C-alpha positions in Angstrom: 9.9 -21.7 -4.2 6.7 -19.9 -2.3 7.1 -16.6 -1.1 5.1 -14.3 0.7 5.2 -10.9 -0.9 3.8 -8.9 2.0 4.1 -9.1 5.5 4.9 -6.7 8.5 7.3 -7.6 11.2 5.0 -7.0 14.0 5.0 -7.4 18.0 1.9 -9.8 17.4 4.0 -12.0 15.0 7.9 -11.8 15.8 10.6 -13.3 13.9 10.8 -16.6 15.6 7.0 -17.2 15.6 6.7 -16.0 11.9 9.1 -18.6 10.8 7.4 -21.4 13.0 4.1 -20.3 11.0 5.9 -20.0 7.6 7.3 -23.7 8.2 3.9 -25.0 9.0 2.7 -23.4 5.9 5.6 -24.4 3.7 6.7 -21.0 2.8 10.1 -20.7 2.2 10.7 -17.0 2.0 8.9 -13.7 3.2 9.1 -9.9 2.2 9.1 -7.9 5.6 8.8 -4.4 6.1 8.1 -2.2 9.3 5.2 -2.5 11.4 2.1 -0.1 10.6 -1.3 -0.6 11.8 -4.2 -1.3 9.6 -8.0 -0.4 10.1 -10.3 -3.3 10.6 -11.1 -4.8 7.6 -15.0 -4.7 8.6 -14.7 -1.3 8.1 -14.2 -1.4 4.2 -16.9 -3.4 2.3 -14.5 -4.8 -0.3 -17.0 -6.7 -2.3 -19.2 -3.8 -2.9 -16.2 -2.2 -4.5 -17.0 -4.2 -7.5 -20.5 -3.1 -7.6 -22.2 0.1 -8.6 -21.9 1.2 -5.0 -18.1 1.1 -5.6 -17.8 5.1 -5.6 -19.5 5.1 -2.4 -17.5 2.5 -0.7 -14.4 4.2 -1.9 -15.4 7.5 -0.2 -16.0 5.3 3.1 -12.3 4.1 2.4 -11.2 7.4 2.2 -12.7 9.0 5.2 -10.9 6.4 7.4 -7.6 8.4 7.0 -9.4 11.1 9.1 -9.7 9.1 12.1 -6.3 8.1 12.5 -4.8 9.0 16.2 -1.5 7.9 17.4 -2.4 4.9 19.9 0.8 3.0 20.9 -1.3 0.9 23.4 -3.6 -0.3 20.9 -4.8 -3.7 20.5 -4.2 -5.8 17.4 -7.9 -4.8 16.1 -7.8 -1.2 17.1 -7.2 1.5 14.1 -4.6 3.9 14.6 -1.7 6.0 12.7 1.8 4.8 11.9 5.0 6.7 12.5 5.9 9.6 10.3 9.4 7.8 10.1 8.8 3.9 10.0 11.6 2.0 12.0 13.3 -0.2 9.5 16.2 -1.3 11.9 14.4 -4.2 13.4 13.4 -5.6 9.9 17.3 -5.1 9.0 18.0 -7.3 12.1 15.6 -10.1 11.2 17.1 -10.3 7.7 20.7 -10.0 9.0 19.6 -13.2 11.4 17.9 -15.0 8.7 19.0 -13.8 5.3 17.7 -17.1 3.5 14.2 -16.6 4.9 13.4 -12.9 5.0 13.4 -10.3 2.0 13.9 -6.6 3.5 11.8 -3.9 1.8 12.7 -0.5 3.3 9.3 1.5 4.4 9.6 5.2 3.7 7.8 8.3 4.1 8.0 10.6 1.1 7.0 13.5 3.4 10.1 12.8 5.3 12.8 15.1 4.2 15.5 12.2 5.2 13.6 9.6 3.0 16.1 9.6 0.2 19.1 8.8 2.5 17.1 6.3 4.4 16.2 4.5 1.1 19.6 4.4 -0.1 20.9 3.3 3.2 18.9 0.2 3.3 19.1 -0.5 -0.3 22.8 -0.7 -0.2 22.7 -2.9 2.8 20.9 -5.6 0.8 17.0 -4.6 1.0 15.2 -5.9 -2.1 12.4 -3.2 -2.4 10.5 -0.1 -1.1 7.4 -0.1 0.8 5.3 3.3 0.9 1.7 3.9 2.4 -0.1 7.0 0.6 -3.1 6.2 2.8 -1.4 6.3 6.2 1.1 9.1 5.0 -1.3 11.1 2.9 1.0 11.8 -0.1 0.4 12.5 -3.5 1.5 9.2 -5.4 2.5 10.8 -8.6 4.2 13.9 -7.4 5.9 13.2 -4.0 6.9 9.6 -4.8 8.4 10.3 -8.3 11.9 10.7 -7.3 12.1 7.9 -5.1 10.2 5.7 -7.6 12.5 6.8 -10.4 15.8 5.8 -8.2 14.2 2.4 -7.6 13.8 2.0 -11.3 17.5 2.8 -11.7 18.5 0.3 -8.9 16.1 -2.4 -10.5 13.8 -2.7 -7.2 10.2 -2.3 -6.9 7.9 -0.1 -4.9 5.2 -1.8 -3.0 2.1 0.7 -2.3 -1.0 0.5 -0.4 -3.2 3.0 -2.1 -5.5 5.7 -0.6 -8.9 6.5 -1.8 -8.5 9.8 -3.4 -7.1 10.1 -7.0 -3.8 11.8 -5.8 -3.1 9.1 -3.2 -4.6 6.4 -5.5 -5.4 6.4 -9.1 -2.5 8.7 -9.8 0.0 5.5 -9.5 -1.3 5.0 -13.2 0.1 8.2 -14.3 3.5 7.4 -12.4 3.8 4.0 -13.9 3.5 5.7 -17.3 6.3 8.3 -16.6 8.5 5.5 -15.1 8.3 2.4 -17.2 11.5 1.1 -15.8 10.1 1.1 -12.2 8.0 -1.9 -11.1 5.0 -1.0 -9.0 3.5 -3.8 -6.7 0.0 -2.6 -5.7 -1.1 -4.2 -2.3 -4.6 -6.0 -1.5 -5.2 -6.6 -5.6 -5.4 -2.8 -5.9 -7.8 -1.9 -3.1 -10.0 0.3 -3.4 -10.1 0.6 -7.3 -9.7 -3.1 -8.2 -11.4 -3.0 -11.9 -9.8 0.5 -13.0 -6.2 -0.6 -11.9 -6.9 -4.2 -13.4 -7.7 -2.6 -16.8 -4.8 -0.3 -16.6 -2.3 -3.1 -15.9 -3.1 -4.7 -19.1 -1.5 -2.0 -21.3 1.3 -1.5 -18.4 4.0 -4.3 -17.8 5.3 -2.7 -15.0 2.2 -3.0 -12.6 1.6 -6.0 -10.4 -0.6 -7.0 -7.7 0.0 -8.8 -4.3 -2.9 -10.8 -3.2 -2.6 -10.1 0.6 -5.1 -9.7 3.3 -7.1 -9.0 5.3 -9.2 -7.6 2.4 -8.8 -10.7 0.2 -11.1 -13.6 0.0 -11.5 -16.7 -2.1 -14.4 -15.0 -4.1 -12.5 -11.7 -4.9 -9.3 -13.6 -5.9 -11.2 -15.4 -8.4 -12.3 -12.2 -9.8 -8.8 -10.9 -9.8 -7.5 -13.9 -11.5 -10.0 -13.8 -14.3 -9.2 -10.3 -14.9 -5.4 -10.1 -14.4 -2.7 -12.1 -16.4 -1.2 -14.7 -14.0 2.2 -13.2 -14.5 1.2 -9.7 -12.7 -0.2 -11.7 -9.5 2.0 -12.4 -6.4 1.0 -14.7 -3.3 0.8 -12.5 -0.2 -0.3 -12.8 3.3 -0.6 -9.1 4.4 0.6 -10.9 7.8 0.2 -10.7 10.5 -3.5 -9.4 9.7 -4.1 -11.8 6.9 -2.6 -14.9 9.0 -4.9 -14.5 11.9 -7.1 -17.3 12.5 -10.7 -17.0 14.2 -9.8 -19.3 16.9 -6.7 -17.5 17.5 -3.0 -18.0 16.2 -1.6 -17.6 12.6 -1.7 -19.9 9.7 -1.0 -19.7 6.0 -3.6 -22.3 5.3 -6.5 -20.0 3.8 -4.6 -17.8 1.9 -2.5 -20.8 0.2 -5.7 -22.7 -0.2 -7.4 -19.6 -2.2 -4.3 -19.6 -4.6 -4.1 -23.4 -5.3 -7.9 -23.6 -6.0 -7.8 -21.2 -8.9 -8.5 -22.7 -12.2 -5.0 -22.1 -13.6 -2.4 -24.6 -15.3 0.4 -25.7 -12.7 3.2 -23.2 -14.2 0.8 -20.4 -13.7 0.4 -21.1 -10.0 3.9 -21.5 -9.4 4.6 -18.1 -11.0 2.0 -16.6 -8.5 3.1 -18.2 -5.5 6.7 -17.2 -5.8 8.2 -17.4 -9.5 6.9 -14.0 -10.4 8.5 -12.2 -7.2 11.8 -14.0 -7.8 11.9 -12.4 -11.3 11.0 -8.9 -10.1 13.6 -9.2 -7.2 16.2 -10.8 -9.3 16.7 -13.6 -6.5 18.0 -16.0 -9.2 20.6 -13.7 -10.3 21.5 -13.3 -6.6 21.9 -17.0 -6.0 24.0 -17.5 -9.2 26.4 -14.7 -7.8 26.5 -16.7 -4.3 27.4 -19.5 -6.0 30.1 -18.0 -8.2 31.7 -16.4 -5.0 31.4 -19.7 -3.3 33.3 -21.5 -5.9 35.9 -18.7 -6.5 36.6 -19.1 -2.5 36.9 -22.8 -2.9 39.1 -22.6 -5.7 41.4 -20.3 -3.9 41.5 -22.4 -0.8 41.9 -25.6 -2.4 39.8 -28.6 -1.5 41.0 -31.5 1.0 42.1 -33.5 -1.6 44.6 -30.9 -2.8 46.4 -30.9 0.3 
């Protein structure tokens, strides 16, 4: 089973169109969360984050936060902020309509006083994880996310973070992971913008994972990640709709899948990255077994046609 671990439900790529793109790309399931608008990838020279210029590039990355302004009429390539309270209801509707294809993650803002209730509501409804964006919402990861992340560990669901460029919004996730070993932390875009520092930290922390989503990813960067991080910590992800865009228009999984499949790794490792790791983190196999058990009990209670 191939699972996309990171995709926004967007006006650019609504559910019906996303399902078509998934079918064409051979993707079975996709993690969905509420829409947020990202900066153009050209603003962040990601290849230089691995060089001696890394600190300068991180400073540039962090300064982008200061530019954000509400722009609801912006086009898909424009940079603007996101809502203080992301709208999770459209995601809930998409998941309810296609429960075998879409996996809901509730998008919360720890600065919102209602975020604990929002998180509990959607997790109780069947969502499988929590999405937070320290960059867009500008919160201190270790301090302000602690209670929500602790609750996620109690419930057995992961937290997916798109980190910011300052230590409070970025590297402090390492301290949080140390304090909450029962919580799984998925760092978006291979740990942008800290890369090597987070890859080293993850070797000693089994609760840190990396999704490999665009638009910041490339085949070259993916090879570097895979040479520094065990395959059991890596998750196939598109970063859609942004990471699925084609230069000529439209959307496709062709590039992001080809980058994974070209890695010099054994077949079992590639299968784990493409879906097995996320299935384990989200306990999807346990869910499938429970559904089969319930179905068997229902059949047993009603009898089969041959019993009548």
